[in-house]
C-alpha positions as CSV (number, residue, x, y, z in Angstrom):
1,X,-3.4,-5.2,17.8
2,X,-6.9,-5.1,19.4
3,X,-9.6,-7.4,18.2
4,X,-11.8,-4.6,16.9
5,X,-9.0,-3.4,14.5
6,X,-8.4,-7.0,13.4
7,X,-12.1,-7.5,12.7
8,X,-12.2,-4.3,10.7
9,X,-9.1,-5.2,8.7
10,X,-10.7,-8.6,8.0
11,X,-13.9,-7.0,7.0
12,X,-12.2,-4.6,4.6
13,X,-10.1,-7.5,3.2
14,X,-13.3,-9.4,2.4
15,X,-14.8,-6.3,0.9
16,X,-11.7,-5.9,-1.3
17,X,-11.9,-9.5,-2.4
18,X,-15.4,-8.9,-3.7
19,X,-14.3,-5.7,-5.6
20,X,-13.7,-6.5,-9.3
21,X,-10.5,-5.8,-11.2
22,X,-12.5,-3.3,-13.2
23,X,-12.6,-1.1,-10.1
24,X,-8.9,-0.5,-9.3
25,X,-9.5,2.8,-7.6
26,X,-12.0,1.3,-5.2
27,X,-9.6,-1.7,-4.6
28,X,-6.7,0.7,-3.9
29,X,-8.8,2.7,-1.5
30,X,-9.9,-0.4,0.4
31,X,-6.4,-2.0,0.7
32,X,-4.8,1.3,1.7
33,X,-7.4,1.6,4.5
34,X,-6.2,-1.9,5.6
35,X,-2.6,-1.0,5.5
36,X,-3.1,2.3,7.3
37,X,-5.3,0.8,10.0
38,X,-2.8,-2.0,10.5
39,X,0.1,0.4,10.9
40,X,-1.8,2.8,13.1
41,X,-3.0,0.0,15.4
42,X,0.4,-1.5,15.8
43,X,2.5,1.6,16.0
44,X,0.1,3.9,17.9
45,X,1.3,6.7,15.6
46,X,-0.8,9.2,13.7
47,X,1.4,10.5,10.8
48,X,2.6,8.4,7.9
49,X,6.2,9.2,8.5
50,X,5.9,8.1,12.1
51,X,4.1,4.9,11.2
52,X,6.6,4.1,8.4
53,X,9.6,4.6,10.8
54,X,7.9,2.4,13.4
55,X,7.3,-0.3,10.8
56,X,10.8,-0.2,9.5
57,X,12.5,-0.1,12.9
58,X,10.5,-2.6,14.9
59,X,9.7,-6.2,14.8
60,X,6.1,-6.8,13.7
61,X,4.2,-9.5,12.0
62,X,3.4,-7.4,8.9
63,X,7.1,-6.9,8.2
64,X,8.0,-10.5,9.2
65,X,5.7,-12.1,6.6
66,X,6.8,-9.7,3.9
67,X,9.8,-11.8,2.8
68,X,7.7,-14.8,1.9
69,X,5.1,-12.7,0.1
70,X,7.7,-10.7,-1.8
71,X,9.2,-13.5,-4.0
72,X,5.9,-15.2,-4.7
73,X,3.5,-12.4,-5.3
74,X,4.9,-8.9,-5.3
75,X,7.3,-8.6,-8.2
76,X,4.9,-8.1,-11.1
77,X,3.2,-5.2,-9.4
78,X,6.5,-3.6,-8.4
79,X,7.9,-3.9,-11.8
80,X,4.9,-2.0,-13.2
81,X,5.3,0.7,-10.5
82,X,9.0,1.0,-11.2
83,X,8.4,1.3,-14.9
84,X,6.0,4.2,-14.2
85,X,8.4,6.1,-11.9
86,X,8.8,8.9,-11.1
87,X,5.6,10.5,-9.9
88,X,5.1,14.1,-9.1
89,X,4.0,15.3,-5.6
90,X,1.0,17.4,-6.8
91,X,0.3,19.2,-3.6
92,X,0.1,23.0,-4.2
93,X,3.4,23.8,-2.5
94,X,5.3,20.7,-3.7
95,X,4.9,20.8,-7.5
96,X,8.0,19.9,-9.3
97,X,9.1,17.4,-6.6
98,X,9.2,13.9,-7.9
99,X,9.2,10.6,-6.0
100,X,11.2,7.8,-7.6
101,X,11.0,4.1,-7.4
102,X,14.5,2.9,-8.3
103,X,14.8,-0.4,-6.5
104,X,12.1,-3.0,-6.0
105,X,14.1,-5.2,-3.7
106,X,12.7,-6.2,-0.3
107,X,15.6,-4.3,1.2
108,X,14.2,-1.1,-0.2
109,X,10.8,-1.4,1.4
110,X,10.9,2.2,2.6
111,X,11.2,3.6,-1.0
112,X,8.4,1.4,-2.2
113,X,6.1,2.4,0.6
114,X,6.9,6.1,0.1
115,X,6.2,5.7,-3.6
116,X,2.8,4.1,-2.9
117,X,2.1,6.7,-0.3
118,X,2.6,9.4,-2.9
119,X,0.2,7.7,-5.2
120,X,-2.2,7.6,-2.3
121,X,-1.8,11.3,-1.6
122,X,-2.3,12.3,-5.2
123,X,-5.4,10.0,-5.5
124,X,-6.9,11.1,-2.2
125,X,-6.4,14.8,-3.0
126,X,-8.0,14.6,-6.4
127,X,-5.1,14.1,-8.8
128,X,-5.6,10.6,-10.1
129,X,-8.1,10.1,-12.9
130,X,-9.7,6.9,-14.2
131,X,-9.4,8.5,-17.7
132,X,-5.6,8.8,-17.6
133,X,-4.0,5.5,-18.6
134,X,-0.8,6.1,-16.5
135,X,-2.9,6.9,-13.4
136,X,-4.9,3.7,-14.0
137,X,-1.7,1.7,-14.2
138,X,-0.3,3.3,-11.0
139,X,-3.5,2.7,-9.1
140,X,-4.0,-0.8,-10.5
141,X,-0.4,-1.9,-9.7
142,X,-0.5,-0.3,-6.2
143,X,-3.9,-1.9,-5.5
144,X,-2.6,-5.3,-6.6
145,X,0.5,-5.0,-4.5
146,X,-1.5,-3.9,-1.4
147,X,-4.2,-6.5,-1.9
148,X,-1.7,-9.4,-2.1
149,X,0.3,-8.1,0.8
150,X,-2.7,-7.5,3.1
151,X,-4.3,-10.8,2.2
152,X,-1.1,-12.7,2.8
153,X,-0.5,-10.9,6.1
154,X,-4.1,-11.5,7.2
155,X,-3.6,-15.3,6.6
156,X,-0.3,-15.3,8.5
157,X,-0.8,-12.7,11.2
158,X,-4.6,-12.5,11.9
159,X,-5.4,-16.2,11.9
160,X,-8.6,-15.8,13.8
161,X,-10.2,-14.0,10.8
């Protein structure tokens, strides 16, 4: 990963740390930017599906540090996400299609990332509301998971930051 991307991820990580828990939508946005920038820089891919497949099928630091992070920090957020599964794909031509989170094991990282990606899509396309308690729970849990994962990975993988 080039130094510019490392610096930007580090900057967004610091920005996310200063974002309060009362702003889960902002926190989610910030940490999703970090994840996407990381995957894009490492994979050289453009589309989510391509980045996800690269992440799952190649050795990389983000994936390597996930196991340690998983047991110590991820479970509470993932339990909340699983308890709020499924979520609908609300794009105009996809209504009625639901994304499920059935297993929160580290071996099921693909399903977890697809679930969070669907939350991201619904949020970024105007379908998540801070007035809807379920939406707030989904965003808060996703933001917490991404924040912990990115912060952990920054400490382990981007040591210069």
